[in-house]
C-alpha positions as CSV (number, residue, x, y, z in Angstrom):
1,X,98.8,80.2,98.6
2,X,101.0,78.3,96.2
3,X,101.1,79.6,92.7
4,X,100.0,77.5,89.8
5,X,101.1,77.2,86.2
6,X,101.3,74.6,83.5
7,X,105.0,73.6,83.2
8,X,104.7,72.5,79.6
9,X,105.1,74.9,76.7
10,X,101.8,76.6,75.8
11,X,99.8,74.9,73.1
12,X,99.5,76.5,69.7
13,X,95.8,77.6,69.4
14,X,93.6,78.2,66.4
15,X,91.4,81.3,66.4
16,X,88.4,79.7,68.1
17,X,90.5,78.2,70.9
18,X,92.5,81.4,71.3
19,X,89.3,83.5,71.6
20,X,88.1,81.2,74.4
21,X,91.5,81.1,76.2
22,X,91.7,84.9,76.3
23,X,88.5,85.3,78.3
24,X,89.4,82.4,80.6
25,X,92.9,83.9,81.3
26,X,91.7,87.4,82.0
27,X,88.1,88.7,82.1
28,X,85.4,88.2,79.4
29,X,86.6,89.9,76.2
30,X,85.4,90.1,72.6
31,X,88.1,88.8,70.3
32,X,88.1,89.4,66.5
33,X,90.5,88.9,63.7
34,X,90.5,90.1,60.1
35,X,92.4,86.9,59.3
36,X,91.0,84.1,61.5
37,X,92.4,81.6,59.0
38,X,95.3,80.9,59.1
39,X,95.7,82.0,62.7
40,X,98.1,80.9,65.5
41,X,98.1,82.0,69.1
42,X,99.2,80.9,72.5
43,X,98.8,82.0,76.1
44,X,101.2,81.1,78.9
45,X,99.5,81.8,82.2
46,X,100.9,81.9,85.8
47,X,99.1,82.9,88.9
48,X,100.7,83.7,92.3
49,X,98.1,84.6,94.9
50,X,95.8,87.3,93.3
51,X,98.4,88.3,90.7
52,X,98.1,86.9,87.2
53,X,101.0,86.8,84.7
54,X,100.4,86.0,81.1
55,X,102.4,86.0,77.9
56,X,100.1,86.3,74.9
57,X,101.5,85.6,71.4
58,X,99.2,85.8,68.4
59,X,98.6,86.7,64.8
60,X,96.7,89.8,63.8
61,X,93.7,90.3,66.2
62,X,91.8,92.8,68.3
63,X,90.2,92.5,71.8
64,X,87.4,94.6,73.3
65,X,86.1,95.0,76.8
66,X,82.6,96.1,75.9
67,X,80.0,97.8,78.2
68,X,77.8,94.6,77.9
69,X,80.7,92.4,79.1
70,X,81.4,94.7,82.0
71,X,77.7,94.6,83.0
72,X,77.9,90.8,83.1
73,X,81.2,90.7,85.0
74,X,82.2,94.0,86.6
75,X,85.4,92.7,88.5
76,X,87.9,95.6,88.8
77,X,91.4,94.7,87.8
78,X,94.4,96.7,86.6
79,X,96.2,95.2,83.6
80,X,99.7,96.4,82.8
81,X,101.1,95.3,79.4
82,X,104.7,95.2,78.3
83,X,105.0,94.9,74.5
84,X,107.6,92.3,73.8
85,X,107.3,92.1,70.0
86,X,105.1,93.5,67.3
87,X,103.0,96.6,67.6
88,X,99.5,97.5,68.7
89,X,97.1,100.2,69.7
90,X,95.4,100.6,73.2
91,X,92.3,102.8,73.5
92,X,90.6,103.7,76.8
93,X,88.9,106.7,78.3
94,X,89.1,108.7,75.1
95,X,92.9,108.3,74.9
96,X,95.0,106.0,72.8
97,X,98.7,105.0,72.8
98,X,100.8,103.0,70.3
99,X,102.5,99.9,71.7
100,X,105.9,99.0,70.4
101,X,108.6,96.7,71.8
102,X,109.5,98.1,75.2
103,X,106.3,100.1,75.6
104,X,104.3,99.8,78.9
105,X,100.7,100.8,79.4
106,X,98.0,100.3,82.0
107,X,94.3,99.8,81.6
108,X,91.2,99.0,83.8
109,X,88.8,96.1,83.3
110,X,85.7,97.9,84.7
111,X,85.8,100.5,81.9
112,X,85.6,99.8,78.2
113,X,88.9,99.4,76.3
114,X,90.2,98.0,73.1
115,X,93.5,96.5,71.9
116,X,94.4,96.0,68.3
117,X,97.4,94.2,66.9
118,X,98.0,94.6,63.2
119,X,100.4,91.6,62.9
120,X,102.3,89.0,64.8
121,X,102.7,90.2,68.4
122,X,103.8,89.2,71.9
123,X,102.7,90.9,75.1
124,X,103.5,90.3,78.8
125,X,100.5,91.1,80.9
126,X,100.4,91.5,84.7
127,X,96.8,91.7,86.1
128,X,96.0,92.4,89.7
129,X,93.0,93.5,91.8
130,X,92.4,97.2,92.2
131,X,92.0,96.7,96.0
132,X,95.8,96.4,96.3
133,X,96.4,99.8,94.7
134,X,97.3,102.5,97.3
135,X,96.8,105.4,94.8
136,X,93.8,107.5,94.1
137,X,91.7,105.6,91.6
138,X,90.5,108.6,89.7
139,X,94.1,109.8,89.2
140,X,95.3,106.4,88.1
141,X,92.4,106.3,85.6
142,X,93.9,109.3,83.9
143,X,97.1,107.3,83.3
144,X,95.3,104.5,81.3
145,X,96.2,104.4,77.6
146,X,99.1,106.8,78.0
147,X,102.9,106.1,77.6
148,X,104.3,105.0,81.0
149,X,107.8,104.6,82.3
150,X,109.2,107.7,80.7
151,X,108.9,110.1,83.7
152,X,112.0,110.1,86.0
153,X,113.6,107.3,84.0
154,X,111.7,104.5,85.8
155,X,111.2,102.8,82.4
156,X,114.9,101.9,82.5
157,X,114.1,99.9,85.7
158,X,110.7,98.5,85.0
159,X,111.1,97.4,81.4
160,X,114.3,95.2,82.0
161,X,112.7,93.8,85.2
162,X,109.5,92.7,83.4
163,X,111.4,91.5,80.3
164,X,113.6,89.3,82.5
165,X,110.6,88.0,84.4
166,X,108.8,87.1,81.2
167,X,111.8,85.1,80.2
168,X,111.9,83.3,83.6
169,X,108.2,83.0,84.4
170,X,108.8,79.6,86.0
171,X,110.3,81.4,89.0
172,X,106.7,82.4,90.0
173,X,105.9,78.7,90.3
174,X,107.7,78.1,93.6
175,X,108.0,79.0,97.3
176,X,109.0,82.6,96.5
177,X,106.2,83.1,93.9
178,X,104.1,85.3,96.1
179,X,107.1,87.5,97.0
180,X,107.9,87.9,93.3
181,X,104.3,88.8,92.6
182,X,104.2,91.3,95.4
183,X,107.5,92.9,94.4
184,X,106.3,93.1,90.8
185,X,103.1,94.9,91.8
186,X,105.0,97.2,94.2
187,X,107.4,98.1,91.3
188,X,104.5,98.8,89.0
189,X,102.7,101.0,91.6
190,X,105.9,102.9,92.2
191,X,106.1,103.6,88.5
192,X,102.4,104.8,88.5
193,X,103.1,107.0,91.6
194,X,106.1,108.5,89.9
195,X,104.0,109.3,86.8
196,X,101.4,111.0,89.0
197,X,104.1,113.1,90.6
198,X,105.5,114.0,87.2
199,X,102.1,115.2,86.1
200,X,101.1,117.5,89.0
201,X,99.0,119.8,86.9
202,X,96.8,116.9,86.0
203,X,96.2,115.8,89.5
204,X,93.4,117.5,91.5
205,X,94.4,118.7,95.0
206,X,91.8,116.4,96.6
207,X,93.3,113.4,94.7
208,X,96.8,114.4,95.9
209,X,95.5,114.6,99.5
210,X,93.8,111.2,99.2
211,X,97.0,109.6,98.0
212,X,98.9,111.1,101.0
213,X,96.2,109.7,103.3
214,X,96.6,106.2,101.9
215,X,100.4,106.4,102.3
216,X,100.0,107.6,105.9
217,X,97.7,104.7,106.7
218,X,100.2,102.2,105.3
219,X,103.0,103.8,107.4
220,X,100.9,103.5,110.5
221,X,99.1,100.2,109.7
222,X,100.6,98.3,112.7
223,X,99.7,100.9,115.2
224,X,96.7,100.1,117.4
225,X,96.2,103.8,117.8
226,X,95.3,104.2,114.1
227,X,91.8,105.6,113.7
228,X,89.9,108.1,111.7
229,X,90.6,110.7,114.3
230,X,94.3,110.1,114.4
231,X,94.5,110.0,110.6
232,X,92.7,113.3,110.3
233,X,94.7,115.0,113.0
234,X,98.1,113.8,111.5
235,X,97.1,115.2,108.1
236,X,95.5,118.5,109.4
237,X,92.0,117.9,108.2
238,X,88.7,117.3,110.0
239,X,87.3,113.7,110.4
240,X,84.3,114.9,108.3
241,X,86.6,115.8,105.4
242,X,88.5,112.5,105.8
243,X,85.3,110.5,105.5
244,X,84.1,112.6,102.6
245,X,87.3,111.9,100.7
246,X,87.0,108.1,101.2
247,X,83.3,108.2,100.2
248,X,84.3,109.8,96.9
249,X,86.3,106.7,96.2
250,X,83.4,104.4,97.3
251,X,85.4,103.4,100.4
252,X,85.2,103.9,104.2
253,X,88.2,104.7,106.4
254,X,87.8,101.7,108.7
255,X,87.0,99.4,105.8
256,X,90.2,100.4,104.0
257,X,92.4,100.0,107.2
258,X,90.9,96.6,107.8
259,X,91.4,95.5,104.2
260,X,95.0,96.6,104.2
261,X,95.7,94.8,107.5
262,X,94.0,91.6,106.2
263,X,96.1,91.8,103.0
264,X,99.3,92.0,105.1
265,X,98.2,89.0,107.1
266,X,97.3,87.0,104.0
267,X,100.7,87.6,102.4
268,X,102.4,86.3,105.5
269,X,100.1,83.3,105.9
270,X,100.8,82.3,102.3
271,X,104.6,82.8,102.7
272,X,106.6,79.8,103.9
273,X,109.1,82.2,105.4
274,X,106.6,82.9,108.1
275,X,105.7,79.3,108.8
276,X,107.3,79.5,112.3
277,X,104.8,82.1,113.4
278,X,101.4,81.1,114.6
279,X,98.3,82.4,112.9
280,X,97.4,84.6,115.9
281,X,100.9,86.0,116.2
282,X,100.6,87.2,112.6
283,X,97.1,88.6,113.2
284,X,98.2,90.4,116.4
285,X,101.1,92.1,114.6
286,X,98.4,93.7,112.4
287,X,96.1,94.7,115.3
288,X,93.7,91.7,115.2
289,X,93.5,90.5,118.9
290,X,90.3,88.4,118.8
291,X,90.8,85.0,117.0
292,X,87.1,84.5,116.2
293,X,86.7,88.1,114.8
294,X,89.9,87.7,112.8
295,X,88.8,84.4,111.3
296,X,85.4,85.8,110.4
297,X,86.6,89.0,108.7
298,X,89.4,87.1,106.9
299,X,86.9,84.6,105.4
300,X,84.6,87.4,104.4
301,X,87.5,89.1,102.5
302,X,89.3,86.1,100.9
303,X,86.7,83.4,100.9
304,X,88.7,81.0,103.1
305,X,89.8,80.8,106.7
306,X,93.3,81.8,107.8
307,X,94.2,78.1,108.4
308,X,93.0,77.2,104.9
309,X,95.1,80.0,103.4
310,X,98.2,78.7,105.2
311,X,97.5,75.0,104.3
312,X,97.1,76.0,100.6
313,X,100.5,77.6,100.2
């Protein structure tokens, strides 16, 4: 699917317009300001596939994701913010972290959070669906509102990458936009995984095992022999234990495998580099051998048929 963005410079917004634009660009949020007049703000937004990129510049303000707003719209996204200028405070899950230029933080949209900026600020935000995250959700939840990028020196890789991308956001609006989006999310997930490894005492053994299971599934995703029994055997656990671990994360084993395979198909159907391959050759590479079944489950997952996905790129 071809990415979209407004090529012109973002419009300068007053407080009322900024408040509306924030909820339209992300998820519904409560926006307040101690100084709504005079107020200036702008949002530059780009979307490539299911990944949203935004640069938010504004005067003093605060945003809140309240329980009531979550009840009305409980979509589950991860948001990763890189502070470009100014300072702020992120609060979620009983934790808080100060945001300064170069700071990175992650937060979830299906749990309450707040962000407060005490003056002029600029933030680069990457937002993506939780379904693409191949890490234990409960473990990642413990990383929200904490300083990221410090463990193992990965901040020295992630911060320059995101900073450069923010300066060249127009690159996302092109034939390689989805590749850039996928690489960005992969880099962010690598950073989160590294943070979890660096904090082993905070990670429950069941969460570590669940992460290992997800990684094993990804490694074997193209194997037609992949099944709950083979996954359990390869990881030296019973199938009953395997299903219980997935149930704890509100998932099923077969559902997760199907979702990951469909996601790999979607990425290739949306990528012009795979235009020479037929839809069914892509599907077959990820173990979908029946065209009608593939079209049905693809539409159920993404809301469009495989051919519509390819035509929209």
